[in-house]
C-alpha positions in Angstrom: 151.2 163.6 106.1 148.8 160.9 105.9 145.7 163.5 105.5 147.5 165.1 102.7 148.1 161.8 101.0 144.8 160.8 101.2 143.2 163.8 99.9 145.7 163.3 96.9 144.3 160.0 96.1 141.1 160.7 96.8 139.8 161.0 93.2 141.7 157.9 91.9 140.6 155.6 95.0 137.0 156.8 94.4 137.5 156.1 90.5 138.8 152.6 91.7 136.1 152.0 94.1 133.6 152.9 91.6 135.0 150.7 88.7 135.3 148.0 91.3 131.7 148.2 92.2 130.8 148.0 88.4 133.0 145.1 88.3 130.8 143.3 91.1 127.9 143.8 89.0 129.3 142.3 85.5 132.1 139.4 86.5 129.7 137.3 88.5 127.5 137.1 85.2 130.0 136.4 82.8 129.2 133.0 82.5 125.9 134.4 81.4 127.3 136.5 78.5 129.5 133.4 77.4 126.5 131.4 77.0 124.5 133.9 75.0 127.9 134.4 73.0 127.9 130.6 72.2 124.3 130.5 71.1 125.0 133.5 68.8 127.8 132.1 67.2 126.3 128.6 66.8 122.7 129.0 65.9 121.8 132.6 64.3 121.2 132.5 60.6 125.2 133.5 60.2 126.6 130.9 62.5 127.9 127.5 62.3 124.8 125.6 62.8 121.8 127.9 61.9 118.5 126.7 63.8 115.5 128.7 64.0 114.0 127.5 67.1 117.1 127.7 69.2 118.0 131.1 67.6 114.9 132.8 69.5 116.9 132.3 72.4 119.3 135.0 71.5 117.3 138.3 71.3 115.7 137.6 74.6 118.7 136.8 76.5 120.4 140.0 75.5 117.6 142.1 76.0 116.1 140.5 79.3 118.2 138.1 80.8 121.6 139.7 80.9 120.2 143.2 82.1 118.2 141.6 84.7 121.1 139.6 86.1 123.2 142.6 86.2 120.2 144.9 87.9 119.5 141.8 90.5 123.4 141.5 91.2 123.8 145.3 91.5 120.8 145.5 94.0 121.9 142.4 95.9 125.4 144.3 96.6 123.6 147.3 98.0 120.6 145.5 99.9 120.9 141.7 99.8 118.4 139.7 98.1 115.6 142.1 98.6 117.6 144.8 97.1 118.3 142.4 94.0 114.5 141.6 93.6 113.6 145.3 93.9 116.6 146.0 91.1 115.2 143.7 88.8 111.8 144.9 88.8 112.6 148.5 88.6 115.0 147.7 85.5 112.1 145.8 83.6 110.8 149.7 83.0 113.6 151.0 81.5 114.4 147.9 79.6 111.0 148.2 78.2 111.0 151.7 77.4 114.0 151.4 75.4 113.0 148.0 73.6 109.3 148.3 73.0 107.7 149.2 69.8 105.5 151.2 71.8 108.4 153.4 72.8 110.7 153.0 69.7 108.5 152.4 67.0 108.3 149.1 65.0 111.4 150.2 62.9 113.1 151.7 65.9 116.7 150.4 67.3 117.1 148.8 70.6 120.0 148.7 72.7 120.8 146.2 75.3 120.1 148.1 78.6 123.3 147.2 80.7 123.8 150.7 81.4 120.2 151.1 82.6 120.7 147.9 84.8 123.6 149.2 86.5 122.1 152.2 87.4 118.4 151.1 88.3 119.6 147.8 90.2 121.9 149.4 92.9 120.2 152.9 92.6 116.4 151.5 93.3 118.1 149.0 96.0 119.6 151.6 97.9 116.3 154.1 97.6 114.4 151.0 99.0 116.8 150.2 101.9 116.5 154.0 102.9 112.5 153.7 102.6 112.6 150.4 104.8 114.8 151.8 107.4 111.9 154.4 108.3 109.8 151.3 109.9 112.4 148.9 110.6 111.9 147.6 114.5 108.6 149.4 114.6 106.3 146.5 113.0 104.1 144.4 115.1 105.0 141.1 115.5 103.2 138.6 112.9 102.8 141.5 110.4 106.6 141.5 109.4 106.0 139.4 106.3 102.9 141.3 105.2 104.8 144.3 105.4 108.0 143.0 103.4 106.3 141.5 100.8 103.8 144.5 99.9 106.4 147.2 100.4 108.7 145.6 98.3 105.9 144.6 95.4 104.6 148.6 95.7 108.1 149.8 95.3 108.8 147.8 92.7 105.7 148.6 90.7 106.1 152.2 91.1 109.9 152.1 90.6 109.3 150.2 87.4 107.1 152.8 85.9 109.5 155.6 87.0 112.4 154.0 85.5 110.1 153.6 82.1 109.4 157.2 81.8 112.5 159.3 83.5 115.1 157.0 83.0 114.6 155.9 79.3 115.0 158.9 77.4 118.6 159.7 79.4 119.3 156.3 78.5 118.6 156.8 75.1 120.7 160.0 75.0 123.6 158.2 76.5 123.7 155.2 74.3 123.0 157.2 71.1 126.0 159.5 72.2 128.4 156.7 73.0 127.5 154.6 69.9 128.3 157.7 67.8 131.5 158.3 69.5 132.5 154.7 68.9 131.5 154.7 65.4 133.1 158.1 64.6 136.5 156.5 65.8 135.8 153.3 64.1 135.0 154.9 60.6 138.0 156.9 60.8 140.4 154.5 62.2 141.1 156.1 65.3 140.0 153.4 67.6 143.5 152.9 68.5 143.9 156.2 70.3 141.8 154.7 73.0 145.0 152.7 74.2 146.5 156.0 75.4 143.5 156.2 77.9 143.1 152.4 78.6 146.6 150.8 78.9 147.9 153.5 81.6 144.3 152.7 83.4 144.9 149.5 83.5 148.4 149.6 85.6 146.7 152.5 87.6 143.5 149.9 88.6 141.4 152.4 86.8 140.3 150.7 84.0 137.3 148.9 85.4 134.9 151.9 85.3 135.8 152.4 81.6 135.8 148.4 80.7 132.8 147.6 82.8 130.6 150.9 82.6 131.3 151.6 78.9 133.0 149.2 77.0 131.1 146.1 77.8 127.3 147.4 77.3 128.7 149.2 74.0 130.5 146.1 72.6 127.4 143.7 73.6 125.0 146.1 71.8 127.2 145.9 68.6 127.5 142.2 69.1 123.9 141.7 69.2 123.7 143.7 65.9 126.8 141.9 64.0 127.5 139.1 66.1 131.0 140.5 67.2 132.5 143.4 68.5 136.3 144.9 68.3 135.4 146.7 71.7 136.0 143.5 73.8 139.7 143.3 72.6 140.4 146.7 73.6 141.3 145.8 77.1 141.5 142.0 77.1 144.5 141.9 74.6 147.5 140.4 76.5 150.0 141.2 73.8 151.1 144.5 75.5 151.9 142.9 78.8 153.5 139.8 77.2 156.0 142.1 75.5 157.1 143.8 78.4 157.4 140.4 80.4 159.5 139.3 77.6 161.7 142.2 77.5 162.4 141.7 81.4 163.4 138.2 80.8 166.0 139.4 78.3 167.5 142.8 79.8 165.8 142.7 83.1 168.0 142.4 86.4 167.6 140.8 89.8 164.3 139.2 91.1 162.4 141.0 88.2 164.2 139.0 85.7 164.1 135.8 87.2 160.2 135.9 88.0 159.5 137.2 84.5 158.8 133.6 83.0 156.3 133.1 85.4 154.6 136.1 85.6 154.4 135.8 81.6 152.8 132.3 81.8 150.1 133.5 84.4 149.7 136.7 82.4 149.3 135.1 78.7 147.4 131.7 79.8 146.1 132.8 83.0 144.7 136.0 81.9 145.7 137.8 85.4 146.8 141.3 83.8 147.5 142.5 87.1 150.7 140.7 87.5 152.8 142.7 85.0 151.7 145.8 86.5 154.7 146.0 89.4 157.1 145.5 86.3 155.4 148.7 84.8 155.8 150.6 88.0 159.6 149.6 88.4 160.0 151.7 85.1 157.5 154.2 84.4 158.8 154.8 80.8 157.3 151.2 80.4 153.9 152.6 79.7 154.8 153.8 76.4 155.5 150.2 75.6 152.3 149.3 76.9 150.4 152.1 75.0 152.6 150.9 71.8 151.5 147.8 71.9 147.7 148.4 72.6 147.4 150.5 69.7 149.0 148.0 67.4 146.6 145.5 68.4 143.4 147.8 68.1 144.7 149.2 64.8 145.3 145.6 63.4 141.8 144.5 64.8 140.1 147.4 63.6 141.5 147.0 59.7 140.8 143.4 59.9 137.1 143.9 61.2 137.6 141.0 63.8 135.8 140.9 67.3 134.8 138.6 70.0 131.4 137.2 70.3 131.0 138.0 74.0 133.5 139.3 76.8 137.1 137.5 77.3 137.2 137.5 81.1 139.7 136.8 82.4 142.0 138.3 79.5 143.6 135.2 78.8 144.4 134.0 75.1 142.4 131.0 75.7 139.4 132.6 76.7 140.1 135.0 73.8 140.1 132.1 71.3 137.2 130.6 73.4 134.9 133.7 72.5 136.2 134.9 69.3 134.0 135.2 66.0 134.5 132.6 63.5 135.8 134.9 60.9 138.1 136.6 63.4 141.0 133.7 64.1 143.6 135.2 61.8 143.1 138.9 62.6 143.0 138.4 66.7 146.1 136.2 66.2 148.0 138.7 64.4 146.9 141.6 66.4 148.0 139.8 69.9 151.4 138.7 68.5 152.1 142.2 66.8 151.1 144.2 69.8 153.4 141.6 71.6 156.4 142.6 69.1 155.8 146.2 69.3 155.5 146.3 73.1 158.8 144.4 73.1 160.3 146.7 70.9 159.7 149.7 72.9 160.5 147.9 76.2 163.7 146.2 75.1 165.9 149.6 74.8 164.0 151.1 77.9 165.3 148.4 80.2 168.7 148.3 78.3 169.8 151.7 78.3 167.8 153.5 81.1 169.3 153.6 84.4 166.9 152.1 87.4 166.4 149.4 90.1 164.5 146.4 89.5 163.1 146.2 93.0 160.1 144.0 92.6 159.4 144.1 96.3 159.1 147.9 96.2 156.8 147.9 92.9 154.4 145.2 94.4 153.9 147.2 97.4 153.3 150.6 95.4 151.0 148.6 93.2 149.2 147.4 96.2 149.0 151.0 97.6 147.7 152.0 94.5 145.2 149.4 94.3 143.9 149.8 97.9 144.6 146.3 98.9 147.2 143.6 98.9 147.6 141.6 95.6 147.0 137.8 96.0 148.3 137.6 92.1 151.5 139.7 93.0 152.4 137.3 95.7 153.5 134.8 92.9 156.2 137.3 92.1 158.1 137.3 95.3 158.0 134.2 97.6 156.2 134.5 100.7 157.8 133.2 103.8 157.0 133.4 107.5 158.8 136.9 107.7 156.6 138.1 104.5 153.3 137.1 106.4 151.6 140.6 107.5 151.6 141.9 111.0 148.5 140.3 112.4 146.2 142.8 113.9 142.6 142.2 112.6 141.5 138.6 113.0 137.9 137.8 111.9 135.9 134.8 112.3 133.6 134.0 109.1 130.9 131.8 109.2 128.1 131.0 106.5 125.3 132.8 108.5 126.8 134.9 111.4 124.6 134.4 113.6 126.1 132.6 117.1 128.8 130.1 116.7 131.6 133.1 115.2 130.9 135.0 118.3 131.5 132.1 120.3 134.7 131.4 118.5 135.7 134.8 118.6 135.6 134.9 122.3 137.9 131.9 122.5 140.7 133.2 120.4 140.3 136.6 121.8 140.7 135.2 125.2 143.7 133.1 124.1 145.3 136.3 122.7 144.6 138.2 125.8 146.2 135.4 128.4 149.1 135.6 125.7 149.5 139.4 126.4 148.6 140.5 123.3 144.8 141.9 123.8 145.6 145.5 123.0 147.3 144.7 119.7 145.1 142.1 118.0 141.4 142.5 117.8 139.1 139.4 116.8 135.8 139.8 115.6 133.2 137.8 113.8 131.2 137.9 110.4 129.1 136.1 108.0 131.0 135.4 104.6 128.7 137.7 102.6 129.7 140.5 104.8 133.4 140.0 104.4 135.6 142.7 103.2 139.5 142.8 102.4 140.3 144.7 105.4 141.4 141.8 107.8 145.0 140.3 108.2 143.9 136.8 109.1 140.6 134.9 108.5 139.6 131.7 110.3 137.1 129.6 108.7 135.4 126.2 108.3 137.5 124.1 105.6 133.9 123.2 103.8 133.6 127.4 103.4 137.3 128.1 102.8 136.7 129.1 99.0 133.9 131.3 99.8 135.9 133.2 102.2 139.1 133.5 100.2 137.2 135.4 97.3 136.4 138.6 99.2 139.5 138.3 101.3 142.5 137.7 98.7 144.9 139.8 100.7 144.5 137.7 104.1 146.1 134.9 105.6 143.7 132.0 105.8 143.2 129.5 108.5 140.9 126.3 108.3 139.5 124.1 110.8 137.6 120.9 110.8 137.2 120.9 114.6 135.8 124.3 116.4 136.9 123.0 119.9 140.2 120.9 119.4 142.1 122.0 116.4 145.7 123.0 116.3 145.4 125.7 114.1 144.5 128.3 117.2 147.6 127.7 118.9 149.4 128.4 115.5 147.9 131.9 115.4 148.6 132.8 118.8 152.2 131.5 118.3 152.6 133.5 115.1 151.1 136.7 116.8 153.8 135.9 119.7 156.6 135.5 117.3 155.7 138.9 115.3 155.5 140.7 118.6 158.2 139.6 120.7 160.1 137.4 118.1 159.8 134.4 120.3 157.5 131.2 119.8 155.4 129.3 122.3 156.6 126.4 124.0 155.0 123.1 122.7 153.3 122.4 126.1 151.5 125.9 125.9 150.6 125.4 122.4 148.8 122.0 122.8 146.3 123.5 125.3 146.3 126.8 123.7 144.9 125.0 120.3 142.4 123.0 122.1 140.3 125.8 123.1 141.1 128.4 120.6 139.7 125.8 118.1 136.4 125.6 119.8 136.1 129.5 118.8 136.5 128.6 115.4 133.7 126.2 115.1 131.4 128.3 117.2 132.0 130.8 114.9 129.8 129.9 112.0 126.7 129.6 114.4 127.2 133.3 115.9 127.1 135.2 112.5 123.8 134.6 111.2 121.9 136.2 113.5 124.0 138.8 114.9 125.1 140.4 112.0 124.6 144.2 113.3 127.2 143.1 116.0 130.2 142.1 114.1 131.8 141.2 117.4 130.7 140.3 120.9 132.9 143.2 122.2 130.8 146.2 122.7 127.3 144.6 122.7 125.1 146.7 124.7 122.5 144.5 126.7 120.3 145.3 129.4 121.0 144.2 133.0 118.6 141.4 132.9 119.1 140.7 129.1 121.1 137.7 129.6 119.0 135.9 132.2 116.2 135.9 129.7 118.4 134.3 127.2 119.0 131.1 129.2 116.6 130.2 131.8 115.8 127.2 133.8 112.8 126.5 131.4 115.3 126.3 128.6 117.4 123.5 130.3 117.1 119.5 130.0 119.5 117.4 132.1 118.3 114.0 131.4 117.4 114.3 127.6 117.5 111.4 125.1 117.4 111.5 121.3 117.3 109.0 118.7 119.8 110.8 116.3 120.9 114.3 115.4 117.6 115.4 113.4 115.6 114.3 116.7 117.9 116.4 118.6 117.8 119.3 116.5 114.0 119.0 116.6 113.8 118.9 120.6 116.2 122.0 120.6 114.0 123.6 118.0 110.7 122.8 120.1 112.1 124.5 122.9 112.8 127.7 121.1 109.4 127.6 119.8 108.0 126.9 123.4 109.9 129.7 124.8 108.1 132.1 122.1 111.5 132.9 120.7 110.9 131.6 117.0 108.3 130.8 114.8 107.8 127.0 113.9 109.2 127.4 110.7 112.6 128.2 112.3 113.0 124.6 113.1 113.3 123.7 109.3 115.8 126.3 109.0 117.8 124.6 111.8 117.8 121.3 109.8 118.7 123.1 106.6 121.7 124.9 108.1 123.3 121.3 109.3 122.9 120.2 105.7 125.4 123.0 104.7 127.9 122.7 107.5 128.0 120.8 110.7 127.5 122.8 113.8 129.1 120.2 116.0 131.7 122.0 118.1 133.7 119.5 119.3 134.2 118.3 123.3 130.7 116.9 122.7 128.8 120.3 121.9 126.6 120.8 118.9 124.8 124.3 118.4 122.2 124.0 116.1 120.9 127.2 114.7 118.6 128.5 111.7 120.0 129.9 108.4 120.7 133.5 107.6 117.6 133.6 105.5 115.3 132.4 108.4 116.5 135.5 110.8 112.6 136.8 110.0 111.4 133.9 111.9 113.2 135.0 115.2 111.1 137.1 117.8 113.8 137.4 120.6 117.2 135.9 121.7 117.0 132.6 123.3 119.5 129.8 124.2 118.2 126.2 124.9 120.3 123.6 126.8 120.1 119.9 126.5 122.1 117.1 128.0 121.8 113.8 126.8 122.0 110.5 128.9 123.7 109.0 125.9 125.3 110.9 123.1 124.1 111.1 119.4 126.1 110.7 116.2 126.4 114.1 115.0 128.3 113.6 111.4 130.7 111.2 112.9 131.0 112.7 116.1 129.5 112.2 119.8 127.6 114.9 120.6 126.2 115.1 124.6 125.2 118.7 125.0 123.0 120.4 122.3 122.4 124.1 122.6 119.8 125.5 120.4 120.5 129.2 119.1 118.2 131.9 118.0 119.8 135.5 118.2 117.7 138.6 117.2 119.5 141.6 118.5 123.0 140.4 119.6 121.8 140.2 123.4 122.9 136.5 123.1 126.3 137.2 122.4 127.4 137.5 125.9 126.1 134.1 126.6 127.4 132.7 123.6 131.0 133.9 124.7 130.6 131.9 128.2 129.6 128.8 126.2 132.6 129.1 124.4 134.8 129.7 127.4 133.0 126.6 129.3 133.5 124.1 126.3 137.0 125.2 125.6 138.0 123.5 129.4 137.9 120.0 130.2 137.2 120.9 134.0 133.9 123.1 133.3 132.6 120.2 130.7 133.1 118.0 133.6 130.8 120.0 136.1 128.3 120.4 133.3 128.2 116.1 133.1 128.1 116.3 136.9 125.6 118.8 137.7 122.3 117.3 139.4 120.1 120.6 138.9 119.1 123.2 136.3 120.3 125.9 139.2 124.1 124.2 139.0 123.9 124.7 134.9 122.8 128.2 135.7 125.5 128.9 138.4 128.3 127.4 135.9 127.6 129.9 133.4 127.3 132.8 136.0 130.9 132.0 137.2 132.0 132.5 133.9 132.9 136.2 133.1 132.7 137.2 129.5 
């Protein structure tokens, strides 16, 4: 049955994913579109304050800056920063091919190459990623930077020329065809027919492919020529959704009626259209109301010749008024409220005279099933209490870099969950924040990184901590899992102990992620039999260390890594840079300085250094006595990090480290701890 269901939704899910990817290229750059729209409104000859010098910004921004930003973003989604750079270079070819007089003539019309950027950015990054995989891990030490730079440069130059001659004719054909289609609809006053497609597509989360793949590029092209475009309003108009919610306020029943006022405010002023989708799904006939309202708004906008200067995102009435063309305020206002009235007029009798159960919880669940993930916005419709928290099966520790601390943190919490008897029911992994996807039930992250972790995982429960070794939040996680699995909660005495070591896991999490990106969890990492012994050796241990301050301690730990041949000297600077973003203090006297994710190319092999200071140093307001420097190249250091997490999660083993008089005792303490 599950297989059949998956096949049925295959096309829809594929379109949703494609639309989401397109949206991920456009949405981060909406601010740049708005900036361009403001410049256009104010300083072009027909603007509020015409200014010839400032006005010279308008054309280069829409011709070069905006497409390159889109291409870079798309390339980065596929292959990180290197993919972004390649995507930007290759896209210059199609930009020049569609805008240079050499190709289109002095009198030719050029179109902003947003579609070309959406193709070139991710495609060139994907091809470059495949090319680099051919020699990955085969470059002799010391030649990595040379190969990296020249391979990117050569591929970029060749790709730019290829896109200029091969992609340009295709893009010119597509833009000409699409432009004629839209022009035909506008000239014959038929643009309102697009609502038959757009309004249902919104409810079924298929609109991103249409909006960001077609409407935004065409609208920007139109706005570049005339200063405004009605196409920006086809999907952004909040009127249809507002009319439906107003109808529920008067004629709905139960929870739907009670929550409709709040949903209307979020929808109309917040611009989150998603919040009214469950209401439509409760009564599918309401799609007629959405379509009717949409048609009305588009028809009025077309007849009154109104438009926006740039995209209104989100689709809030505030964002719309912020981007509306100077001659379009009245028309847009009439269109929004007329579409609201028509939508309400159709929805009201449907709610009043048709039978249906306004089960908002079920409708929200149906909407999330169609969307392919849980909806953070829809959570505002139904009050979420402890019983509504999804059952925890997948936990992830997220950190800035994804190198070593996340592996340690994940190890500590994983062991606590195992000790509680739920190891088979719950998996605990670690990840760099940039690699997070919305398929986890619970995310643990340092409080300074909370906002970055929430964006890619809106469906998850988020736990933030400020102390990795002694935060009470870890025990809350274990207690939540216990209550979900057995209906019982932990006794307060057990909770206190669990919290202490579970927190250690969290802070260590920040470090592990950066270097061990290929291994999202320390579980399953394959190591050579002697790999661990090479990670922490007697030569990398100092028992009577001294440091003036935190920076001095980092320098010493970094110098030991350099002396061990594990990293290049540049890695030490990256350790200081990492410390500026989020503290690597873990708690229980432990600090684990390490480099940034960008510095992973300076790591030659995995290594860990251990310094025990005679006198603790101030580490961001906390006393640090044990300094563990980390460099992780291929995941071989994760087992040792797991042991560090266990050791510093228990006071008795920390005391043993403090009393040890020889390096062999330190190694022995690590050897006794199982991973």
